[in-house]
N, C-alpha and C positions, 0 to 999 in steps of 0.2 A: 697486749696481753692476750694469751690464747685461751679460748673458752671451749669446753667440751660439750658442744651442743650439735644437734642434728637439724635444727630448724634454720630457716633462712637460706642464704647462699653460702654459708660456711661449709667447710669440709667436715664430714662425719668422723671425727676422731674416735668416737666410741666404737665404731665398726672395726678399727684396727687395734684396739686395746687388747682384746682377747687373743688374737693370733700372736701378737708380740709377747704377751704374758706366757702363752703356752710354749713358744719357741725359747724364750728366756729360761723357763723352768727346765726344759729339755737340755739346753746347753749346760746349765749348772749341774744337772744330774749326771750328764756324760763326763764333765770334768771331775766330779766327785768319784765316779766309777774308775776313771783313769788313775786318779791319785791313790785310790785304795788298792788297785792292782799293782801300781809301782811300789807301794809300801810293802805289799805282800811278797812280791818278787825279791825285794831287798832283804826282807826277813828270811826268806828261804835260802837265798845265796849266803847270808851270814851264817845261818845254821849249818848249811852244808860245809862251809869253810871250817867252822869250829869242829864238826864231827870228823872231817878228813884230817884235820891237824892233830886231833887226839888219837885217831886210829893208827897213825904211822904208816909204814909201808904196807901195801896190799900184795899178797902173794897167791898165785894160783899155779899149781903144778911145777914149781921150781922157777917160774918167771915172777919176779917181784917188780912192782911199780911203786915208786915213791912219788906221791902226788905233790907234796910240798917239801922242798929240800931246804934245810936250815944250813946256813953258811957259818959254822962255828969253827 
């Protein structure tokens, strides 16, 4: 059984507890940030697709560009 003590000849586990807790909190925070950014980019891409699909062909000075062609 492992005891969290600093006395005697045992290893001072309490000395390592805080650095591991800080690193663990940092890793969880970074993963949360990455997940939020991925969700945000997904929402932006979906919104751009819906707007481009509703807008139809885009024309400037006689040159038209159809972004999404429907095969009907």
